[in-house]
N, C-alpha and C positions, 0 to 999 in steps of 0.2 A: 546469359545468368541462369541457372536452372533453380528449380525450388529449394533444392539441397545447400543452396550458395546463399538464400536468404537469409537475411537477419533475424535473429531470435528476439520476440518481443514479450515482456512481461504484461499480462492484464489486471488491473484493478476494476472492480464492479462496486458503485454506490446501489446500494438497494432502495428497495421503496420505502422501507420502514428503517435503514441505517443513515446515520449522518455521516460516515465516514468512509471510502473506499477500501476494500478487502482484496488482498490478491486472489486473484480466479483461477490463474495458470499460464500459461505461453504458448505461442505460436509463431510460426514462419510467416513474414511478410515482407514482400519486394522495398516497401515503402511504409510512411506513417500513416497517409490515407487507408492505404488497404490493409493495415494492420487493425485500424479501427472499425474497418467493416466486417472483417473478417472477425473481429471481437464480439461485434454486435451479433451477428449470424450465429456465432458459437456460444456465446458465454449468455446471450439475452434472450433467446427465440422463447421462452416461458415467461416474457415480461419480467425476468426478476431484477432489472436494473433501472436507475433512471439517468444514471453516468457512467460514463467509461471514461480511462485513462490507458493508453498504450505507451510503453516505456522501453526503450531499447535495451536490452538486456546490459551489454556494454556498457551503459550509461550508469548503474548500480555498482554502489560501492557499499560492502557489508563487512562489520566487523566479525572475527573469527570466533566461533562458537569454542575453540580450544583456547581462547586468550579472554575469556569472559570474566574471570576472578581481576587480574591487573586490570583490565580495561574499562570496567564500571566501578571499581573501588574507590575512584575518588566522590563518587555522590553517598558514599556510606555516614561520611562526618558531615554531611549537609542537614540538619535537620528542618530548616528552615522549606526545606524542596516539598517536604509531607504535608496533606492535608490537615495533618493532627496538630499543626505548629499553630494554627488560625485560629482565633474563634471568628464562627458564623454570625452574623447581625442576624438579630430575630427580623424575618419577612423578606428574607433572601432566599430566592428559590432558584431551582436547577442548577445549583452547585456542585 
């Protein structure tokens, strides 16, 4: 297997100040362990992160930008999903 045959991996990094992982980029690697090591060397070499996720690109399923209106339309008629629907009690922090 040559490097051009290696699967593509998507890399997500959680920064020191962040609470969630964000997409940092992609890389090719023969397996998950090597993808994780390469992601560490490539995307956190200046101590940018505290956690890494590597996911095979083939395992990601995404919605199509061309179908955004019909795909996300059902959420428009559910006002309870919006935080303005609820009253926040006094004393509740970090909501």
